C-alpha positions in Angstrom: -15.6 3.0 18.3 -13.6 2.3 15.3 -9.9 1.6 15.0 -7.4 -1.4 14.2 -7.2 -4.9 15.0 -6.6 -5.1 18.6 -7.2 -1.2 19.6 -9.8 -2.5 22.4 -12.9 -1.0 21.1 -14.9 -3.7 22.2 -13.6 -3.1 25.9 -14.1 0.4 25.6 -17.7 0.5 23.9 -18.9 -1.9 27.2 -17.2 0.2 29.9 -18.9 3.3 28.2 -22.4 1.4 28.0 -21.6 0.6 31.5 -20.9 4.3 32.8 -24.1 5.7 31.0 -26.2 3.0 32.4 -25.6 4.2 36.0 -26.8 7.3 35.0 -29.8 5.7 34.1 -29.8 5.6 30.4 -30.9 3.2 28.2 -28.2 2.0 26.0 -27.9 -0.4 23.4 -24.6 -1.8 22.7 -24.2 -3.4 19.2 -21.5 -4.3 16.5 -20.1 -4.5 13.2 -20.5 -6.8 11.0 -23.3 -7.9 12.9 -25.8 -6.6 15.2 -28.9 -8.5 13.8 -29.5 -11.8 13.0 -29.5 -11.5 8.9 -26.0 -9.2 9.7 -24.3 -12.2 11.7 -24.6 -14.6 9.1 -22.7 -12.0 6.8 -20.3 -11.4 9.3 -19.2 -14.9 9.7 -18.8 -15.3 5.5 -16.7 -12.1 6.0 -14.2 -12.8 8.7 -13.9 -16.6 7.7 -12.2 -15.0 4.4 -14.5 -17.1 2.1 -15.2 -13.8 0.4 -11.6 -12.4 0.0 -11.2 -13.9 -3.0 -14.1 -11.8 -4.8 -12.2 -8.4 -4.4 -12.6 -5.7 -1.9 -15.4 -4.3 -4.1 -17.7 -7.5 -3.4 -16.3 -7.3 0.5 -18.1 -3.5 0.6 -20.7 -4.5 -1.2 -21.4 -7.6 1.6 -20.7 -5.1 4.6 -23.3 -2.4 3.0 -25.9 -5.6 3.1 -25.0 -6.5 6.9 -25.1 -2.7 7.6 -28.5 -2.2 5.8 -29.9 -4.7 8.1 -28.2 -3.8 11.0 -29.6 -0.1 10.8 -33.0 -1.2 9.9 -33.9 -3.7 12.3 -31.7 -2.6 15.3 -30.3 0.9 15.3 -33.3 2.7 14.2 -35.9 0.8 16.2 -33.4 1.3 19.5 -33.3 5.3 18.4 -37.2 5.4 18.0 -37.3 3.7 21.7 -34.9 7.0 23.0 -32.0 4.1 23.4 -28.4 5.7 23.3 -26.7 3.7 20.4 -23.2 2.4 20.8 -21.7 0.9 18.2 -18.1 -1.6 18.0 -17.6 -0.6 14.2 -19.7 1.3 12.2 -19.7 2.6 8.0 -15.7 4.2 8.6 -14.6 1.1 8.4 -15.5 0.2 5.0 -14.3 3.5 4.0 -11.0 2.3 5.6 -10.6 -1.1 5.2 -12.3 -1.5 1.2 -11.7 2.1 0.3 -8.3 3.3 1.4 -6.7 0.1 1.8 -9.1 -1.8 -1.2 -9.1 0.9 -3.0 -12.6 0.5 -4.1 -13.6 4.0 -5.8 -14.7 6.7 -2.9 -17.6 7.3 -4.8 -19.0 4.0 -4.5 -18.4 3.9 -1.2 -20.8 7.1 -0.7 -23.6 5.6 -2.7 -23.5 2.0 -0.4 -23.5 4.5 2.7 -26.4 6.7 1.0 -28.6 3.4 0.6 -27.4 1.4 3.8 -27.4 4.2 6.4 -28.9 7.5 5.4 -28.5 10.2 7.9 -28.7 7.4 10.5 -24.7 8.6 11.4 -22.9 8.9 14.3 -23.1 12.1 16.5 -19.9 11.0 17.4 -17.1 8.5 16.7 -14.4 7.6 18.6 -11.0 6.5 16.8 -8.6 4.4 19.2 -5.0 4.5 17.8 -2.2 2.3 18.6 0.8 1.0 17.1 -0.3 -1.7 14.7 2.4 -4.3 16.4 1.3 -3.4 20.0 -2.3 -3.9 18.3 -1.9 -7.2 16.5 0.0 -8.6 19.7 -3.1 -7.5 21.5 -5.2 -9.4 19.0 -3.2 -12.4 19.4 -3.1 -12.8 23.0 -7.1 -12.6 23.3 -7.0 -15.1 20.8 -5.4 -17.4 22.0 -5.2 -20.7 20.3 -8.1 -19.9 17.7 -7.3 -18.9 14.1 -6.8 -15.5 13.0 -9.7 -14.0 11.2 -9.9 -12.5 7.8 -8.5 -9.0 8.4 -6.1 -10.5 11.5 -4.5 -12.5 9.5 -3.0 -9.6 7.0 0.3 -8.6 6.9 1.7 -6.0 9.5 2.4 -3.4 6.7 -1.5 -3.7 5.9 -1.8 -2.4 9.6 0.3 0.6 9.3 -1.4 1.3 6.9 -4.9 0.7 8.4 -3.8 3.0 11.3 -2.3 5.9 8.8 -5.9 5.5 7.1 -7.8 6.1 10.4 -5.8 9.1 11.3 -6.2 10.5 8.3 -10.1 10.6 8.6 -9.7 11.7 12.2 -7.8 14.5 10.3 -10.5 15.1 7.5 -13.6 15.1 10.0 -12.1 16.6 13.7 -15.4 17.2 15.3 -16.8 13.9 14.8 -14.1 11.9 14.9 -11.9 11.9 17.9 -8.6 10.6 17.8 -7.7 8.8 21.6 -4.7 7.3 22.2 -5.0 3.3 23.2 -1.8 2.5 24.2 -2.3 4.2 27.5 -3.7 1.6 30.6 -7.2 0.7 29.6 -9.1 3.0 32.5 -6.9 6.2 31.3 -8.1 5.2 27.8 -12.0 5.0 29.1 -11.6 7.8 31.5 -10.5 10.0 28.1 -13.5 8.6 26.2 -16.1 9.7 29.0 -14.4 13.2 29.2 -15.8 13.9 25.9 -19.0 12.3 26.4 -19.6 14.6 29.2 -18.5 17.7 27.4 -20.7 16.7 24.2 -23.8 15.1 25.9 -23.9 16.0 29.6 -25.2 12.5 30.7 -26.0 13.7 34.1 -29.0 15.9 32.3 -30.2 12.9 30.2 -33.7 11.5 31.0 -33.9 8.6 33.2 -34.8 5.4 31.6 -37.6 3.6 33.8 -38.8 -0.2 32.7 -41.8 -0.4 31.1 -42.2 3.2 30.2 -42.9 4.8 27.2 -40.1 7.1 25.7 
């Protein structure tokens, strides 16, 4: 799941995981930055804003380090066990945040991807799309009195450009990336996502997960 701040990625990822589990499918729900012990440490450094002064290239490398650990210690073992993996953000976030907006050279982004994820790439990426003002309002309401993180605290123009970059990504890779109207009610968004999952993967026919059984 990809998208701007407040677009509902975590909510929709969890909803999809629950629906898949209702079909007896073994699901791993994870996130980036984070998803493994070492990557969670790097997450704190990144979202605290400590690394911002180092520049977008340094941030891209920190995200890459977290992603390598996440893929090696969490995602690949889960896939080997036969689990379906749902991630709240993945490599596209680096393409957009540090690449498109941070103006890190696309060649560097591609090399980092090759080193960190290799062929472990999503079969489908949902890009949750809504106006930046609406997303920031949701993020502010969710956060309450807590301090905005490194990216939530950016100016409105940044988030508007972020939305444009994600929409361009969806246009550039129309089969893998599915643009979803995230301004619709939560249940409607979830049904739009579920419709894509049904058409592409037919979960009703997937092998059942039996506790303690080998994949």
